[in-house]
py3Dmol code that shows the C-alpha trace and the ligand (Angstrom):
import py3Dmol

protein = """\
ATOM      1  CA  UNK A   1       0.018   0.008  -0.012  1.00  0.00           C
ATOM      2  CA  UNK A   2       1.227   3.508  -0.782  1.00  0.00           C
ATOM      3  CA  UNK A   3       1.899   5.668   2.249  1.00  0.00           C
ATOM      4  CA  UNK A   4       0.217   9.032   2.355  1.00  0.00           C
ATOM      5  CA  UNK A   5       2.070  11.738   4.237  1.00  0.00           C
ATOM      6  CA  UNK A   6       0.324  14.673   5.848  1.00  0.00           C
ATOM      7  CA  UNK A   7       2.362  17.903   5.927  1.00  0.00           C
ATOM      8  CA  UNK A   8       1.336  20.678   8.294  1.00  0.00           C
ATOM      9  CA  UNK A   9       3.269  23.889   7.619  1.00  0.00           C
ATOM     10  CA  UNK A  10       3.271  26.691  10.224  1.00  0.00           C
ATOM     11  CA  UNK A  11       4.517  30.118   9.263  1.00  0.00           C
ATOM     12  CA  UNK A  12       3.818  33.872   9.465  1.00  0.00           C
ATOM     13  CA  UNK A  13       4.043  33.945   5.635  1.00  0.00           C
ATOM     14  CA  UNK A  14       1.596  31.261   4.377  1.00  0.00           C
ATOM     15  CA  UNK A  15       1.762  32.771   0.895  1.00  0.00           C
ATOM     16  CA  UNK A  16       5.311  31.496   0.593  1.00  0.00           C
ATOM     17  CA  UNK A  17       3.923  28.055  -0.078  1.00  0.00           C
ATOM     18  CA  UNK A  18       2.028  28.883  -3.269  1.00  0.00           C
ATOM     19  CA  UNK A  19       4.572  26.926  -5.406  1.00  0.00           C
ATOM     20  CA  UNK A  20       3.451  23.729  -3.719  1.00  0.00           C
ATOM     21  CA  UNK A  21       0.469  23.680  -6.129  1.00  0.00           C
ATOM     22  CA  UNK A  22       2.874  23.316  -9.056  1.00  0.00           C
ATOM     23  CA  UNK A  23       4.628  20.456 -10.809  1.00  0.00           C
ATOM     24  CA  UNK A  24       5.472  17.255  -8.939  1.00  0.00           C
ATOM     25  CA  UNK A  25       4.166  18.287  -5.535  1.00  0.00           C
ATOM     26  CA  UNK A  26       0.946  19.684  -6.934  1.00  0.00           C
ATOM     27  CA  UNK A  27       0.316  16.465  -8.780  1.00  0.00           C
ATOM     28  CA  UNK A  28       1.178  14.351  -5.738  1.00  0.00           C
ATOM     29  CA  UNK A  29      -1.421  16.216  -3.780  1.00  0.00           C
ATOM     30  CA  UNK A  30      -4.011  15.898  -6.586  1.00  0.00           C
ATOM     31  CA  UNK A  31      -3.353  12.173  -6.728  1.00  0.00           C
ATOM     32  CA  UNK A  32      -3.870  11.785  -2.957  1.00  0.00           C
ATOM     33  CA  UNK A  33      -0.304  10.800  -2.155  1.00  0.00           C
ATOM     34  CA  UNK A  34       0.245  13.762   0.111  1.00  0.00           C
ATOM     35  CA  UNK A  35      -1.967  16.120   2.036  1.00  0.00           C
ATOM     36  CA  UNK A  36      -0.636  19.638   2.694  1.00  0.00           C
ATOM     37  CA  UNK A  37      -2.155  22.005   5.248  1.00  0.00           C
ATOM     38  CA  UNK A  38      -0.874  25.526   5.723  1.00  0.00           C
ATOM     39  CA  UNK A  39      -1.323  27.413   9.017  1.00  0.00           C
ATOM     40  CA  UNK A  40      -0.813  31.109   9.695  1.00  0.00           C
ATOM     41  CA  UNK A  41       0.983  31.441  13.071  1.00  0.00           C
ATOM     42  CA  UNK A  42      -0.634  34.869  13.508  1.00  0.00           C
ATOM     43  CA  UNK A  43      -3.988  33.156  13.996  1.00  0.00           C
ATOM     44  CA  UNK A  44      -2.573  32.079  17.409  1.00  0.00           C
ATOM     45  CA  UNK A  45      -1.344  35.561  18.331  1.00  0.00           C
ATOM     46  CA  UNK A  46      -3.317  37.879  20.531  1.00  0.00           C
ATOM     47  CA  UNK A  47      -3.377  41.671  20.994  1.00  0.00           C
ATOM     48  CA  UNK A  48      -3.992  44.488  18.565  1.00  0.00           C
ATOM     49  CA  UNK A  49      -0.776  43.870  16.661  1.00  0.00           C
ATOM     50  CA  UNK A  50      -1.007  40.085  16.657  1.00  0.00           C
ATOM     51  CA  UNK A  51       2.680  40.104  17.651  1.00  0.00           C
ATOM     52  CA  UNK A  52       4.595  36.817  17.524  1.00  0.00           C
ATOM     53  CA  UNK A  53       7.995  38.011  18.735  1.00  0.00           C
ATOM     54  CA  UNK A  54       9.678  39.768  21.553  1.00  0.00           C
ATOM     55  CA  UNK A  55      13.125  41.039  22.649  1.00  0.00           C
ATOM     56  CA  UNK A  56      15.713  38.420  23.571  1.00  0.00           C
ATOM     57  CA  UNK A  57      16.464  37.638  27.255  1.00  0.00           C
ATOM     58  CA  UNK A  58      20.117  38.389  27.831  1.00  0.00           C
ATOM     59  CA  UNK A  59      20.060  41.200  25.283  1.00  0.00           C
ATOM     60  CA  UNK A  60      21.409  41.246  21.723  1.00  0.00           C
ATOM     61  CA  UNK A  61      20.214  42.193  18.284  1.00  0.00           C
ATOM     62  CA  UNK A  62      16.957  41.160  16.753  1.00  0.00           C
ATOM     63  CA  UNK A  63      13.775  39.633  18.023  1.00  0.00           C
ATOM     64  CA  UNK A  64      12.886  36.052  19.125  1.00  0.00           C
ATOM     65  CA  UNK A  65       9.666  34.281  18.300  1.00  0.00           C
ATOM     66  CA  UNK A  66       7.526  33.847  21.398  1.00  0.00           C
ATOM     67  CA  UNK A  67       6.708  30.323  22.584  1.00  0.00           C
ATOM     68  CA  UNK A  68       2.956  30.882  23.213  1.00  0.00           C
ATOM     69  CA  UNK A  69       1.729  31.148  19.610  1.00  0.00           C
ATOM     70  CA  UNK A  70       4.012  28.286  18.607  1.00  0.00           C
ATOM     71  CA  UNK A  71       2.678  26.106  21.445  1.00  0.00           C
ATOM     72  CA  UNK A  72      -0.884  26.918  20.503  1.00  0.00           C
ATOM     73  CA  UNK A  73      -0.358  26.302  16.777  1.00  0.00           C
ATOM     74  CA  UNK A  74       1.506  23.001  17.265  1.00  0.00           C
ATOM     75  CA  UNK A  75      -1.049  21.768  19.854  1.00  0.00           C
ATOM     76  CA  UNK A  76      -3.842  22.496  17.426  1.00  0.00           C
ATOM     77  CA  UNK A  77      -2.135  20.571  14.601  1.00  0.00           C
ATOM     78  CA  UNK A  78      -1.469  17.607  16.852  1.00  0.00           C
ATOM     79  CA  UNK A  79      -5.057  17.626  18.190  1.00  0.00           C
ATOM     80  CA  UNK A  80      -6.520  17.538  14.650  1.00  0.00           C
ATOM     81  CA  UNK A  81      -4.286  14.787  13.435  1.00  0.00           C
ATOM     82  CA  UNK A  82      -5.172  11.087  13.550  1.00  0.00           C
ATOM     83  CA  UNK A  83      -1.564   9.990  12.987  1.00  0.00           C
ATOM     84  CA  UNK A  84       0.004   7.946  15.763  1.00  0.00           C
ATOM     85  CA  UNK A  85       3.452   9.427  15.404  1.00  0.00           C
ATOM     86  CA  UNK A  86       4.466  12.987  14.432  1.00  0.00           C
ATOM     87  CA  UNK A  87       7.801  14.477  13.251  1.00  0.00           C
ATOM     88  CA  UNK A  88       8.084  18.070  14.322  1.00  0.00           C
ATOM     89  CA  UNK A  89      10.707  19.597  12.029  1.00  0.00           C
ATOM     90  CA  UNK A  90      12.084  22.877  13.315  1.00  0.00           C
ATOM     91  CA  UNK A  91      14.081  24.578  10.536  1.00  0.00           C
ATOM     92  CA  UNK A  92      17.271  26.162  11.854  1.00  0.00           C
ATOM     93  CA  UNK A  93      20.803  26.732  10.546  1.00  0.00           C
ATOM     94  CA  UNK A  94      21.923  25.152  13.811  1.00  0.00           C
ATOM     95  CA  UNK A  95      20.217  21.853  13.018  1.00  0.00           C
ATOM     96  CA  UNK A  96      21.190  18.490  11.613  1.00  0.00           C
ATOM     97  CA  UNK A  97      21.995  18.770   7.881  1.00  0.00           C
ATOM     98  CA  UNK A  98      19.340  17.729   5.362  1.00  0.00           C
ATOM     99  CA  UNK A  99      20.769  14.895   3.270  1.00  0.00           C
ATOM    100  CA  UNK A 100      19.311  12.294   0.937  1.00  0.00           C
ATOM    101  CA  UNK A 101      19.422   9.837   3.837  1.00  0.00           C
ATOM    102  CA  UNK A 102      17.359  12.156   6.048  1.00  0.00           C
ATOM    103  CA  UNK A 103      14.919  12.839   3.152  1.00  0.00           C
ATOM    104  CA  UNK A 104      14.489   9.110   2.544  1.00  0.00           C
ATOM    105  CA  UNK A 105      13.775   8.542   6.266  1.00  0.00           C
ATOM    106  CA  UNK A 106      11.216  11.352   6.375  1.00  0.00           C
ATOM    107  CA  UNK A 107       9.498   9.929   3.260  1.00  0.00           C
ATOM    108  CA  UNK A 108       8.487   6.879   5.371  1.00  0.00           C
ATOM    109  CA  UNK A 109       6.695   8.904   8.088  1.00  0.00           C
ATOM    110  CA  UNK A 110       2.952   9.560   8.328  1.00  0.00           C
ATOM    111  CA  UNK A 111       2.899  13.114   9.615  1.00  0.00           C
ATOM    112  CA  UNK A 112       5.448  15.909   9.197  1.00  0.00           C
ATOM    113  CA  UNK A 113       5.011  19.289  10.896  1.00  0.00           C
ATOM    114  CA  UNK A 114       7.252  22.091   9.717  1.00  0.00           C
ATOM    115  CA  UNK A 115       7.889  25.024  12.045  1.00  0.00           C
ATOM    116  CA  UNK A 116       9.229  27.987  10.069  1.00  0.00           C
ATOM    117  CA  UNK A 117      11.193  30.432  12.174  1.00  0.00           C
ATOM    118  CA  UNK A 118      11.738  34.144  11.409  1.00  0.00           C
ATOM    119  CA  UNK A 119      13.760  36.873  13.142  1.00  0.00           C
ATOM    120  CA  UNK A 120      16.422  35.258  15.354  1.00  0.00           C
ATOM    121  CA  UNK A 121      14.459  32.026  15.544  1.00  0.00           C
ATOM    122  CA  UNK A 122      11.986  30.392  17.851  1.00  0.00           C
ATOM    123  CA  UNK A 123      12.251  30.407  21.737  1.00  0.00           C
ATOM    124  CA  UNK A 124      14.283  27.287  22.479  1.00  0.00           C
ATOM    125  CA  UNK A 125      11.697  25.986  24.978  1.00  0.00           C
ATOM    126  CA  UNK A 126       9.397  25.053  22.082  1.00  0.00           C
ATOM    127  CA  UNK A 127      11.723  22.292  20.898  1.00  0.00           C
ATOM    128  CA  UNK A 128      12.485  21.301  24.517  1.00  0.00           C
ATOM    129  CA  UNK A 129       8.808  21.040  25.359  1.00  0.00           C
ATOM    130  CA  UNK A 130       7.814  18.885  22.344  1.00  0.00           C
ATOM    131  CA  UNK A 131      10.726  16.535  22.927  1.00  0.00           C
ATOM    132  CA  UNK A 132       8.808  15.470  26.038  1.00  0.00           C
ATOM    133  CA  UNK A 133       5.427  14.947  24.298  1.00  0.00           C
ATOM    134  CA  UNK A 134       4.658  11.297  23.595  1.00  0.00           C
ATOM    135  CA  UNK A 135       4.397  10.382  19.928  1.00  0.00           C
ATOM    136  CA  UNK A 136       6.287  13.516  18.842  1.00  0.00           C
ATOM    137  CA  UNK A 137       9.842  13.400  17.485  1.00  0.00           C
ATOM    138  CA  UNK A 138      11.552  16.774  17.234  1.00  0.00           C
ATOM    139  CA  UNK A 139      14.060  17.199  14.513  1.00  0.00           C
ATOM    140  CA  UNK A 140      16.014  20.464  14.112  1.00  0.00           C
ATOM    141  CA  UNK A 141      16.944  20.584  10.482  1.00  0.00           C
ATOM    142  CA  UNK A 142      19.256  22.811   8.429  1.00  0.00           C
ATOM    143  CA  UNK A 143      19.341  22.860   4.641  1.00  0.00           C
ATOM    144  CA  UNK A 144      22.969  24.086   4.616  1.00  0.00           C
ATOM    145  CA  UNK A 145      25.679  26.219   6.177  1.00  0.00           C
ATOM    146  CA  UNK A 146      24.180  29.646   5.377  1.00  0.00           C
ATOM    147  CA  UNK A 147      21.546  31.811   6.954  1.00  0.00           C
ATOM    148  CA  UNK A 148      18.203  32.429   5.295  1.00  0.00           C
ATOM    149  CA  UNK A 149      15.619  35.033   6.369  1.00  0.00           C
ATOM    150  CA  UNK A 150      13.134  32.391   7.338  1.00  0.00           C
ATOM    151  CA  UNK A 151      12.271  28.689   7.451  1.00  0.00           C
ATOM    152  CA  UNK A 152       9.785  28.775   4.496  1.00  0.00           C
ATOM    153  CA  UNK A 153      12.281  28.231   1.722  1.00  0.00           C
ATOM    154  CA  UNK A 154      14.030  25.548   3.782  1.00  0.00           C
ATOM    155  CA  UNK A 155      10.622  23.842   4.134  1.00  0.00           C
ATOM    156  CA  UNK A 156      10.050  23.916   0.383  1.00  0.00           C
ATOM    157  CA  UNK A 157      13.476  22.421  -0.197  1.00  0.00           C
ATOM    158  CA  UNK A 158      12.950  19.709   2.361  1.00  0.00           C
ATOM    159  CA  UNK A 159       9.470  18.883   1.065  1.00  0.00           C
ATOM    160  CA  UNK A 160      10.641  18.577  -2.498  1.00  0.00           C
ATOM    161  CA  UNK A 161      13.431  16.283  -1.522  1.00  0.00           C
ATOM    162  CA  UNK A 162      11.039  14.139   0.575  1.00  0.00           C
ATOM    163  CA  UNK A 163       7.992  14.068  -1.678  1.00  0.00           C
ATOM    164  CA  UNK A 164       9.753  12.860  -4.821  1.00  0.00           C
ATOM    165  CA  UNK A 165      10.866   9.751  -2.861  1.00  0.00           C
ATOM    166  CA  UNK A 166       7.315   8.788  -1.940  1.00  0.00           C
ATOM    167  CA  UNK A 167       6.361   5.729  -3.978  1.00  0.00           C
ATOM    168  CA  UNK A 168       4.042   6.685  -6.861  1.00  0.00           C
ATOM    169  CA  UNK A 169       5.083  10.351  -7.062  1.00  0.00           C
ATOM    170  CA  UNK A 170       7.627  10.018  -9.907  1.00  0.00           C
ATOM    171  CA  UNK A 171       6.209   8.704 -13.146  1.00  0.00           C
ATOM    172  CA  UNK A 172       9.301   6.527 -13.607  1.00  0.00           C
ATOM    173  CA  UNK A 173      10.680   5.182 -10.296  1.00  0.00           C
ATOM    174  CA  UNK A 174      13.889   4.238 -12.125  1.00  0.00           C
ATOM    175  CA  UNK A 175      14.692   7.967 -11.984  1.00  0.00           C
ATOM    176  CA  UNK A 176      15.615   7.492  -8.339  1.00  0.00           C
ATOM    177  CA  UNK A 177      18.106   4.752  -9.169  1.00  0.00           C
ATOM    178  CA  UNK A 178      21.788   5.888  -9.619  1.00  0.00           C
ATOM    179  CA  UNK A 179      20.821   9.456  -8.631  1.00  0.00           C
ATOM    180  CA  UNK A 180      23.371  11.711  -6.941  1.00  0.00           C
ATOM    181  CA  UNK A 181      23.669  10.981  -3.251  1.00  0.00           C
ATOM    182  CA  UNK A 182      21.488   7.858  -3.486  1.00  0.00           C
ATOM    183  CA  UNK A 183      22.064   5.096  -0.992  1.00  0.00           C
ATOM    184  CA  UNK A 184      24.426   3.618  -0.063  1.00  0.00           C
ATOM    185  CA  UNK A 185      27.478   4.964  -1.927  1.00  0.00           C
ATOM    186  CA  UNK A 186      26.718   8.679  -1.560  1.00  0.00           C
ATOM    187  CA  UNK A 187      28.296   9.307  -4.999  1.00  0.00           C
ATOM    188  CA  UNK A 188      27.158  12.071  -7.309  1.00  0.00           C
ATOM    189  CA  UNK A 189      25.691  11.148 -10.698  1.00  0.00           C
ATOM    190  CA  UNK A 190      27.590  10.857 -13.972  1.00  0.00           C
ATOM    191  CA  UNK A 191      27.021  13.629 -16.575  1.00  0.00           C
ATOM    192  CA  UNK A 192      23.862  13.302 -18.694  1.00  0.00           C
ATOM    193  CA  UNK A 193      23.404  14.063 -22.427  1.00  0.00           C
ATOM    194  CA  UNK A 194      20.508  14.112 -24.898  1.00  0.00           C
ATOM    195  CA  UNK A 195      19.974  15.000 -28.569  1.00  0.00           C
ATOM    196  CA  UNK A 196      21.528  16.544 -30.623  1.00  0.00           C
ATOM    197  CA  UNK A 197      24.721  14.483 -30.618  1.00  0.00           C
ATOM    198  CA  UNK A 198      26.673  17.584 -31.673  1.00  0.00           C
ATOM    199  CA  UNK A 199      26.035  21.056 -30.129  1.00  0.00           C
ATOM    200  CA  UNK A 200      28.156  24.180 -30.556  1.00  0.00           C
ATOM    201  CA  UNK A 201      31.102  22.002 -31.459  1.00  0.00           C
ATOM    202  CA  UNK A 202      30.725  19.782 -28.430  1.00  0.00           C
ATOM    203  CA  UNK A 203      30.182  16.046 -29.106  1.00  0.00           C
ATOM    204  CA  UNK A 204      28.367  13.554 -26.852  1.00  0.00           C
ATOM    205  CA  UNK A 205      30.989  11.046 -25.573  1.00  0.00           C
ATOM    206  CA  UNK A 206      31.376   8.353 -28.200  1.00  0.00           C
ATOM    207  CA  UNK A 207      30.750   5.522 -25.743  1.00  0.00           C
ATOM    208  CA  UNK A 208      27.156   6.640 -25.117  1.00  0.00           C
ATOM    209  CA  UNK A 209      26.394   6.236 -28.842  1.00  0.00           C
ATOM    210  CA  UNK A 210      27.982   2.718 -28.919  1.00  0.00           C
ATOM    211  CA  UNK A 211      24.937   0.751 -27.777  1.00  0.00           C
ATOM    212  CA  UNK A 212      27.295  -1.325 -25.630  1.00  0.00           C
ATOM    213  CA  UNK A 213      25.553  -1.337 -22.213  1.00  0.00           C
ATOM    214  CA  UNK A 214      28.480  -2.854 -20.335  1.00  0.00           C
ATOM    215  CA  UNK A 215      30.857  -0.187 -21.638  1.00  0.00           C
ATOM    216  CA  UNK A 216      28.328   2.551 -20.918  1.00  0.00           C
ATOM    217  CA  UNK A 217      27.831   1.322 -17.384  1.00  0.00           C
ATOM    218  CA  UNK A 218      31.619   1.180 -16.804  1.00  0.00           C
ATOM    219  CA  UNK A 219      32.066   4.745 -18.265  1.00  0.00           C
ATOM    220  CA  UNK A 220      29.266   6.123 -16.094  1.00  0.00           C
ATOM    221  CA  UNK A 221      30.696   4.517 -12.955  1.00  0.00           C
ATOM    222  CA  UNK A 222      34.083   6.008 -13.620  1.00  0.00           C
ATOM    223  CA  UNK A 223      32.589   9.450 -14.316  1.00  0.00           C
ATOM    224  CA  UNK A 224      30.549   9.330 -11.125  1.00  0.00           C
ATOM    225  CA  UNK A 225      33.648   8.365  -9.124  1.00  0.00           C
ATOM    226  CA  UNK A 226      35.739  11.090 -10.643  1.00  0.00           C
ATOM    227  CA  UNK A 227      33.113  13.750 -10.008  1.00  0.00           C
ATOM    228  CA  UNK A 228      32.609  12.502  -6.464  1.00  0.00           C
ATOM    229  CA  UNK A 229      36.351  12.623  -5.807  1.00  0.00           C
ATOM    230  CA  UNK A 230      36.651  16.143  -7.294  1.00  0.00           C
ATOM    231  CA  UNK A 231      33.729  17.362  -5.169  1.00  0.00           C
ATOM    232  CA  UNK A 232      35.369  15.866  -2.053  1.00  0.00           C
ATOM    233  CA  UNK A 233      38.610  17.760  -2.886  1.00  0.00           C
ATOM    234  CA  UNK A 234      36.684  21.024  -3.253  1.00  0.00           C
ATOM    235  CA  UNK A 235      34.693  20.600  -0.052  1.00  0.00           C
ATOM    236  CA  UNK A 236      37.360  18.878   1.983  1.00  0.00           C
ATOM    237  CA  UNK A 237      35.022  15.949   2.711  1.00  0.00           C
TER     238      UNK A 237
END
"""
ligand_1 = """\
27
SAM
N 19.713 33.576 14.648
C 19.713 32.344 13.928
C 21.069 31.713 13.943
O 22.064 32.392 13.908
O 21.138 30.443 14.011
C 19.304 32.566 12.511
C 17.866 32.947 12.311
S 17.378 33.119 10.676
C 17.651 34.748 10.304
C 15.621 32.953 10.767
C 15.033 31.619 10.474
O 15.343 31.274 9.187
C 15.447 30.483 11.364
O 14.757 30.481 12.576
C 15.168 29.290 10.498
O 13.801 28.935 10.611
C 15.360 29.813 9.111
N 16.674 29.409 8.547
C 17.660 30.250 8.281
N 18.744 29.609 7.730
C 18.347 28.267 7.689
C 19.007 27.138 7.216
N 20.227 27.154 6.713
N 18.329 25.938 7.291
C 17.055 25.891 7.792
N 16.426 27.017 8.233
C 17.052 28.177 8.149
"""
view = py3Dmol.view(width=600, height=400)
view.addModel(protein, "pdb")
view.setStyle({"model": 0}, {"cartoon": {"style": "trace"}})
view.addModel(ligand_1, "xyz")
view.setStyle({"model": 1}, {"stick": {}})
view.zoomTo()
view.show()
């Protein structure tokens, strides 16, 4: 049976998620493979200004997102879910790095909640609190070693990486085989070519036109290894 994942996204900028209606993810939702619910954090904020942030304890620049609206929003999502386990993904540059392995693991879950921070981030007690709630697994996740303005783009990146791994989402599941960073070798893919065979004086490597599958496989393996090694030299990994 295909697993359907429910995604609950919480943000002060719900409009950021408009692209989820497009392409692969839009189709996955239409086909009932995923369900995506978007929540405006400000619906949980009180007062005239519907403020969701305050000055940091201990001083310093910027504002910190208050725990109360986050607690209310996450509680509401949990209460309205019939899933038995929940992954609460808190986007932060200080989190565990998103990799293909993490994406593959998330693609097996039934319920993913994405908490999109803004300003200097979310009061740390929110993650501390939900770590103690039965059935909830908190995962602080970073999409890379740089700082974005908010967690919305990081959520879109994570969702795209996860959703394309859900069985039935890609028209041709073979597309997932031999992809960059696929399990278990963590190599990057060989270079790809399509028609025409000659373009601006550049020719497609002869071997790919040979029809000799064993030779093609060998060439692709070598290319993938070379690219992976070069990438390692660049990044020092
Ligand atoms: N003060 C935080 C720090 O230094 O770690 C950065 C806060 S950032 C300006 C605001 C929000 O953007 C974060 O709370 C997080 O949700 C999101 N964000 C920024 N960079 C990110 C990254 N690399 N991965 C995931 N989320 C990120």
